[in-house]
C-alpha positions as CSV (number, residue, x, y, z in Angstrom):
1,M,-38.4,89.0,44.6
2,H,-35.7,87.0,46.2
3,F,-34.8,83.5,47.2
4,D,-32.0,82.0,49.2
5,D,-30.6,79.1,47.1
6,S,-29.0,77.6,50.2
7,A,-32.4,77.0,51.7
8,A,-33.7,74.9,48.7
9,P,-31.7,72.6,46.5
10,P,-31.6,73.2,42.8
11,T,-34.0,71.3,40.5
12,Y,-32.3,68.6,38.5
13,I,-34.0,67.9,35.1
14,S,-33.3,64.9,33.0
15,G,-34.7,64.1,29.6
16,N,-36.8,66.8,28.0
17,G,-37.5,68.8,31.2
18,L,-39.6,71.8,30.3
19,T,-41.2,71.9,26.9
20,G,-38.9,74.7,25.7
21,S,-38.6,76.8,22.6
22,T,-35.3,78.3,21.4
23,G,-36.7,81.9,21.7
24,D,-34.1,84.6,21.3
25,D,-31.1,82.2,21.6
26,P,-31.5,79.3,19.1
27,D,-27.9,78.1,19.9
28,F,-28.9,77.0,23.4
29,D,-30.6,73.6,23.6
30,S,-33.1,73.9,26.5
31,N,-34.2,70.3,26.1
32,N,-30.9,68.7,26.7
33,Y,-30.6,68.5,30.5
34,V,-28.5,65.8,32.2
35,S,-29.0,64.8,35.8
36,Y,-26.0,64.6,38.2
37,G,-25.0,61.4,39.9
38,D,-24.1,63.1,43.1
39,L,-24.9,66.3,45.0
40,S,-21.8,68.3,44.1
41,L,-22.8,71.6,42.5
42,P,-20.9,73.4,39.8
43,V,-22.3,76.7,41.1
44,E,-23.1,77.8,44.7
45,L,-25.8,80.4,44.2
46,T,-26.2,83.1,47.0
47,Y,-29.2,84.8,45.6
48,F,-31.3,85.3,42.4
49,T,-33.5,88.4,42.3
50,G,-35.6,90.4,39.9
51,K,-36.9,93.9,39.9
52,S,-38.8,96.3,37.6
53,T,-36.7,99.0,36.0
54,Y,-37.2,101.6,33.3
55,K,-35.7,99.2,30.7
56,G,-37.6,96.1,31.8
57,I,-37.1,93.4,34.4
58,T,-33.5,93.3,35.6
59,L,-32.3,89.9,37.0
60,T,-29.2,89.8,39.3
61,W,-27.5,86.9,40.9
62,E,-24.4,86.1,42.9
63,T,-22.3,83.0,43.4
64,T,-19.9,82.2,46.2
65,S,-18.0,79.7,44.2
66,E,-18.0,78.1,40.7
67,F,-16.5,74.9,39.4
68,E,-15.9,74.4,35.7
69,N,-18.7,76.8,34.9
70,L,-19.0,77.7,31.2
71,G,-21.9,80.1,31.8
72,Y,-25.6,80.7,32.2
73,A,-28.9,80.6,30.4
74,I,-32.2,82.2,31.3
75,E,-35.5,80.7,30.4
76,R,-38.9,82.5,30.8
77,R,-42.5,81.5,31.0
78,E,-45.5,83.9,30.9
79,G,-48.4,83.6,33.3
80,D,-49.8,80.0,33.5
81,S,-48.1,78.9,30.4
82,Q,-45.9,75.8,30.6
83,Q,-44.1,76.8,27.4
84,A,-40.6,78.0,28.3
85,K,-38.5,80.2,26.1
86,V,-34.8,80.6,26.2
87,M,-34.3,84.4,26.4
88,T,-30.5,84.5,26.4
89,S,-27.4,82.5,27.2
90,Y,-23.6,82.7,27.4
91,L,-23.5,81.5,23.8
92,K,-24.7,84.9,22.6
93,N,-24.2,87.1,25.6
94,P,-20.6,87.4,26.9
95,A,-21.9,88.9,30.2
96,L,-23.3,85.5,31.0
97,E,-20.1,83.6,30.6
98,G,-19.1,81.8,33.8
99,A,-16.0,82.3,35.9
100,G,-14.7,78.9,35.3
101,S,-13.4,77.5,38.6
102,T,-13.2,80.0,41.4
103,A,-13.7,80.2,45.1
104,E,-14.4,84.0,44.9
105,T,-17.7,85.8,44.8
106,S,-19.0,86.6,41.3
107,Q,-22.0,88.8,40.4
108,Y,-24.1,88.8,37.2
109,S,-27.1,90.7,35.8
110,W,-29.3,90.7,32.7
111,T,-32.3,92.9,31.7
112,D,-35.4,91.4,30.0
113,T,-36.7,94.3,27.8
114,Q,-39.5,92.2,26.3
115,V,-42.0,92.7,29.1
116,K,-45.5,94.3,29.5
117,P,-46.8,96.1,32.6
118,G,-49.0,93.9,34.8
119,Y,-47.7,90.6,33.4
120,T,-46.0,88.0,35.6
121,Y,-42.9,86.3,34.2
122,H,-41.4,83.1,35.5
123,Y,-37.6,82.9,35.1
124,T,-35.3,79.9,35.5
125,L,-31.5,80.3,35.8
126,T,-29.4,77.5,34.4
127,D,-25.7,76.9,34.6
128,V,-23.7,74.8,32.2
129,D,-20.4,73.1,33.1
130,Y,-17.4,72.1,31.0
131,Q,-19.0,68.7,30.2
132,G,-22.2,70.3,28.9
133,Q,-24.2,69.3,32.0
134,K,-26.9,71.8,33.0
135,T,-28.3,72.5,36.5
136,S,-31.5,74.4,36.7
137,H,-32.0,76.5,39.8
138,K,-35.3,77.4,41.5
139,A,-37.6,79.6,39.4
140,L,-38.2,83.3,40.1
141,D,-41.6,85.0,39.6
142,V,-41.6,88.8,38.8
143,T,-44.6,91.0,37.9
144,Y,-43.5,93.9,35.8
145,V,-44.6,97.3,37.2
146,Q,-43.6,100.1,34.9
147,P,-41.9,102.9,36.8
148,D,-43.5,106.4,36.8
149,K,-42.3,108.1,33.6
150,N,-42.5,111.5,35.4
151,L,-39.7,110.4,37.7
152,K,-36.2,111.1,36.5
153,P,-34.1,107.9,36.4
154,T,-31.3,107.6,38.9
155,A,-28.3,109.4,37.5
156,L,-25.8,107.2,39.3
157,T,-26.2,103.4,39.8
158,L,-23.7,101.2,41.6
159,T,-23.9,98.0,39.6
160,A,-21.5,95.8,41.6
161,V,-18.3,95.6,43.6
162,Y,-16.5,92.3,43.0
163,P,-15.1,90.2,44.2
164,N,-16.6,90.8,47.7
165,P,-15.0,89.7,49.9
166,F,-11.7,90.6,48.2
167,N,-7.9,90.6,48.6
168,P,-6.1,92.8,47.6
169,S,-8.1,94.4,44.8
170,A,-11.8,95.0,44.0
171,N,-13.5,96.2,40.8
172,I,-16.2,99.0,41.2
173,N,-18.7,98.9,38.5
174,F,-21.2,101.7,38.1
175,S,-23.5,103.2,35.5
176,L,-24.2,106.9,34.7
177,Q,-27.1,108.4,32.8
178,E,-25.0,111.4,31.7
179,Q,-21.4,112.7,31.8
180,T,-20.7,113.2,35.5
181,E,-17.9,114.4,37.8
182,L,-17.5,111.6,40.4
183,S,-15.5,111.2,43.6
184,I,-15.0,107.7,44.9
185,A,-13.6,107.3,48.4
186,V,-13.2,104.5,51.0
187,F,-14.0,104.7,54.7
188,N,-13.3,102.3,57.5
189,S,-15.9,101.1,60.1
190,R,-15.1,104.2,62.2
191,G,-16.1,106.5,59.4
192,Q,-12.5,107.6,58.7
193,K,-11.5,108.1,55.1
194,V,-8.7,105.6,54.3
195,A,-8.4,105.9,50.5
196,T,-9.4,108.3,47.7
197,I,-9.9,106.5,44.4
198,T,-11.1,109.4,42.3
199,E,-11.5,113.1,43.1
200,Q,-14.1,114.9,40.9
201,Q,-13.0,112.8,37.9
202,T,-15.2,113.2,34.8
203,F,-16.8,110.0,33.5
204,S,-18.8,109.7,30.3
205,A,-22.4,108.3,30.3
206,G,-22.8,104.5,30.3
207,D,-21.2,101.6,32.2
208,Q,-17.9,102.4,33.9
209,S,-15.4,100.4,36.0
210,V,-12.5,101.4,38.3
211,S,-10.2,99.2,40.3
212,W,-9.2,99.7,43.9
213,I,-6.0,98.1,45.3
214,A,-6.0,97.9,49.1
215,A,-2.7,96.1,49.6
216,D,-1.6,98.5,52.3
217,L,-4.8,98.2,54.4
218,P,-5.6,95.6,57.1
219,A,-8.3,93.1,56.7
220,G,-11.7,94.3,57.8
221,I,-15.0,96.0,56.8
222,Y,-14.8,99.0,54.5
223,F,-17.4,101.3,52.8
224,I,-16.9,102.5,49.2
225,N,-18.7,105.8,48.6
226,L,-19.6,107.2,45.2
227,Q,-20.4,110.9,45.3
228,S,-21.7,113.1,42.5
229,A,-23.3,116.6,42.7
230,R,-26.8,114.9,42.9
231,N,-26.2,111.4,44.2
232,S,-24.4,109.4,46.8
233,I,-24.2,105.6,47.0
234,T,-22.3,103.5,49.5
235,Q,-21.4,99.8,49.3
236,K,-20.0,97.7,52.2
237,V,-17.1,95.5,51.3
238,V,-14.9,93.0,53.2
239,K,-11.2,92.7,52.8
240,L,-9.8,89.2,53.7
241,N,-6.4,88.4,55.2
C-alpha cells in the first residue's frame, strides 16, 4: 500500500470536511480545517504506506521538508463508512510531533492496534502548521491480514535511519524482540568496511538508537549493516557534501 504524494496534490478541506468523531484523541478537532490561499505546502510528503504486522497496521511516512509543522493527526474510516475517527495526533502522541521548519528528511511511524483481520481501513494523514491550519493528504486503504502466529516475529527490525541524506551524522533506529548482541558496520559502494559503530555490543529488548558521525568520510553512498547471530539488515544512506 503506497502512494507517491508528488504525483497527486494534497486534498484541501474547508468547513466541516469529513463528518468526524473525536475517537481516541478528543483534543484534536477534525472538523476545523482551513483552506490555503496559495499552493505552498507546509509538508512535502515523499510517501505514506501501511502494512499488516503482528501488532496491527503500521503506518509509515517520510517528508523531504517541513515548514512550521506542529505535527500530524491520523483519521480512520472503516469499510464504506463515511464516519471518520481521529485515532491519534501530536497532541497526545509525542512521536507525531512535527520537525518544525527543516529541509532535511524526516521519517515517522504509528501502529493502529484496533484492527480486525479481513477488514479494510481508510487512513488520512493530516499535518498542522503553527497557525493551526491543517492539510489533509491523500487517503490510504489497508486491509489487515493477520500474520501467521506460528511464524516467529523478526528478532531485529531496522526502524529508520535519519536524516537520509545526511551530513555529517545520522541516527540509526532499530527494534529488538529480545536482548541481543549486535554489530553495526558501514560499507562503501565497493563493499569495503569504512566504519565500525558497534562490535557485538549487547542491547536490551525494545526500541534502540545509535548515532553515526561520518565527518571524516567523503560524500557518497554508504550501506549500514546491522548484524546479530540470527539476522542481518542493510540500509542504503547518502552523505552530502
